[in-house]
N, C-alpha and C positions, 0 to 999 in steps of 0.2 A: 503493499499499500504506499501510495506517496505521504509526505509528510502531514498536508492537510486534511486527509483522510482520515491520519491515526489521530488526528488533533479532534476533529470531530467525534470518531468513535470514542476516545476518550471522555469528550465533553458529554457525550451521550450517556456514556456507563455512569459517567459522577452524578449527573442528574439523575439517572435511575436510582442509582444507591443514596442520594440524598433523599430522595421522595420517599422509597422505602423507610429509610431512618425516620423522617419525619412522621409517616404514617404509624411508624411502632409507636413514636412516643406521645403520639396524639391520645388525650385520655378518652376512654370509651366510657358511656354510660355507667356500665354495671360495675367497672374498676372504680369510677368516683363516688357511687352508690357505697361501696364496699368502705371505701377510704372515709368517707363522710360519718355513717353510722358506727360508731364502738359499739360492740356488742359483748364487751369485757367489761363487766360490772365488778366493784370492789366489795369486798365483804365476809366474814369468816363462812356463811353459807355455801359461797363459790369458792372455796379450797380445794385443795386436793384431797381426792377421798371421799369428798362430800357427792351425794347422789345428784347435785347440778352438773358438778363438773364431769361426773360419770355420764350422765344422760347425753351431753353433748360430745365427749370423748368417743363413745361406742358408736355415736352415729357417724362421726366423722371417719371411723375406722372400718365402718361395715357399708356404708350406702354410697353407691355412684349413681351417674346418670344412665336411666333406662326409660323403658317405655309404661305407660301405665298399665298396660296389660299383664306385663311380666311382674311388675314389682305388685299387683293384684292377685297373682299365683305363687309370688315366694313366700316361702314358710319363714321366712326373717320378718314378713312386714305385718303388720296391723296396725290398729290405732285410726289415723287420720291421714288419709290420701288423696293429693291434687293432681289434677290434670295437667300436663306439659304445655297444652296450646288449644285452642278453640279447634270444633269439629273444622274438617277439611271437606272441599275447598275454603280458603279463606277469601275472604274480599275487604281489603284494606280500609280500612275507617280513617277518614281524613277529617282531622280536625283544623277548624277555624279558629278557635280559641279552646284555652284551657286555664284557668284559673284555679286558686285555692287562697282558702281564706280562715284561717285561725279564729275560731270562736270562744271567748271567755268562759269558762265556767266550772263549775267545782270540780269538772273532771272537763278539760278543754276538748272541743271537738273540732274537725277541720272540715269545710264544706267545699266538696270537690264540684266545680261547675263546668262540664263538657259541651261543646256547641259544634255541631257540622252543618252541610248548608242545609240540610234535610230537618233538623231538629235540634232538641236541646235536653240535656238531662244532669240532675244534680244529685249528689248524696252527702250525708254526714257519717262520718267515723268518727271514734274517739283517737284524740290527735296522739295518744301513749300508742298506738299500734303502729303508725304509719310506718315509722323507721322500720321496725322489726317486719314488716310485710315486704317494705324495699328491698331490704336485704334479704329475704327469701326468694325475691322474685329474681336477684342475681344471683341465685345459684339454681342450676337446671335440675338438681335431685329432687323430686317429688313427696317423698314421706314427709309429714310435719312432725308427726311423733308417734312410734309404734311401742307397741307392750309386746311384741313378737320376736324379738331381735335374737336370732340363732335360736330359734326354738325347734327348729328340723334335725337338731342335733341333742345325742345327750339324753339324760335323764331329766326328770319333772324337774323345774325351777321354778322360783318366785317372779311376780312380774319385777320387782326390782333388781332380778340378775339379769332381765331379758329386755328391761326399757332403754330408749333411746329417744333422741329428740333432735331436730333439727338446731344447731345454733343460733339460728336467727332468734330462737323462742326458749332455749333451755334454761336462761337465766331469769327470763321475762316471765309478769307474772302470768302471760298467755299458754305460757307451759304448764304453769299450775291447771288453770282454767280447763286448757286441751286435755289433762290426764283425767280430772275429773269428770270430762264429757266422756273419755273412752273407757272408762271403768264402769262408768253408767250403763253401756251397750250391755254389760251381763244381765242386768234385769230382766232383758227381754230375749236373750238369745234361747235360752231353755233348749239345748239340743238340736239347735238349728244348725250348727254348724260348728266345727272345731275352731276355724279363723273368721275373724269380723272385723271389718274395718267402717269405717266412716268415709264415704266418697264421695269428693265433689262429681257432682252432674256432669255429664258432657254438656257443652253450651255453644251457640252461633254467636261470633263476635257482632256485637250491635252495639248501639246506644244504651238500650236496654239492660245487656250483661253487664254495665256499671250502674245501674239504679241499685237503690236500697233496698234490699230483700231478706227475708231469713229462711229462705227454702233451697239452697243450693247443693245441699248434701242428701244423701240417701245412704241408710245402710244396709249393707251387703254382706253375705256370708257365704263360706264353702267347705266343702269336707274335701281334700285333696284336690285333684284339678275340676271337682264339679262343683258349679256353682247352685247353693241351696239356699237361696233367700227366698223366703213366703212373703206373700202377699200381704201389705199391710204392716210389715216390720218398722218401716221408718215411722210411723204414724203411731205407732205402738210406743216407738222409743220417746218420741216425741212428749206425748201424754203421759210419759213416766218421769219426765224431768220436774225437779222444783223450780223455785222462782228463781233462785241465784243459777241453777244450772241453764235454765232459759235466758238469762240475760249473758252466761258465756256463750251461748249457742249464737246468739246474735253477734256478738263480737266475732265469733269464729268468722261468721258470714262476712262480716264487716271485712275482716283481715284477707279473706281471700279476695273481694272485691277490689282492694288495692292491688293485692298481688295481681290479680289478672290486667290490671291498667299498666302496672309498670312491665309484666312479662310482653305484655302487646308492643310495647315502645321499643323493649330489647330485642323482639322477634320482627320489627317493621311492620308489623301487624296495624299499628296505630302509628299513625302520620301527622305531623305539625305539634306533635307534645312538646311543650316548652322544658328541655331537661336542665338548662341552667338554673332556671327559677326553683325547678324541682327541689334540686340540692342545695342550693339557699334555703328553699323549706326543710330539709331534712336537717342542715345547722342549725337552724332557729329551734327545731324540736328538740334538740339534744337533752336541754336541761328537763324537759315534761317525759323524754324517753328513759331520761335515768332515775326517775322519780319511781317509774313504774317496773323498776326490777324485783324479783322475788324479795318477799321479806324474808328473815330468819323463822318466822314463825310458819309460813307457808311451805318452806323447805323441809322443815320438820313434820308437817302435816303431810307432805307429798310423800315422804320416806315411809311413813305410817301407813298411807294408802297401799303406797306399792308393796310394802312388805307383808301386806295384812291380805290383802287381794288373792 
């Protein structure tokens, strides 16, 4: 090659390398969420050897990204199982605007308002759960909480030996709520299945999928690879819940609604979402999030619940 050609090649190569380097260094939304939301709370209830540390560590050691069907069929999975994405084919939801407003109260709420060319929806959720929901959305693993970790091998073990919780909630009060809801499933199973889960329902991406609702889950169970879910079991389970557990269930639905939205943005199913504004919001919510860490009393009660169940 002549000298000019060599220079041109070197320049082009340099530009490609420079562009590649710049792309690699560009912050992505998932990374920014993880860096902004600090999931590590302080306190003796979260120390080495505690049930809360064990729940998160066991999750990290056991679960990887997988399909919903594989996770549902796994003997290592129980508890609460989420969907990886909307039903396919997915039509991209293009937002004209998306705003968030903190509303001060005894427990602060966050008002989401989403607008497209064809309509608008808004929903309110407890502000305390938004960072945790965003943190889990940034992770493609599907299990929120399990009480069947490793149950397919070895002898009979207690729930405390098998339980695991996604790090986004392991130290958060939502982990306590989720465990309470999961253990309540035993009240209606009565031999209908050896493995039972609270599963997020399949959904189509739309504004409605981000509205305030409390029917995003159903109870499903199986024996080995055969699904054994009887008719009416979800309604029976909901009717068995006490007032406090009903509140927990509403909050779980709120959590999933926020996770759906942020997961949709990360998967490019939702366009026009103001990522910078949302990251600023997460920073603003950090003090609120920290206040919602699991208390020492809740950690002790959780240990008792798991050990005696």
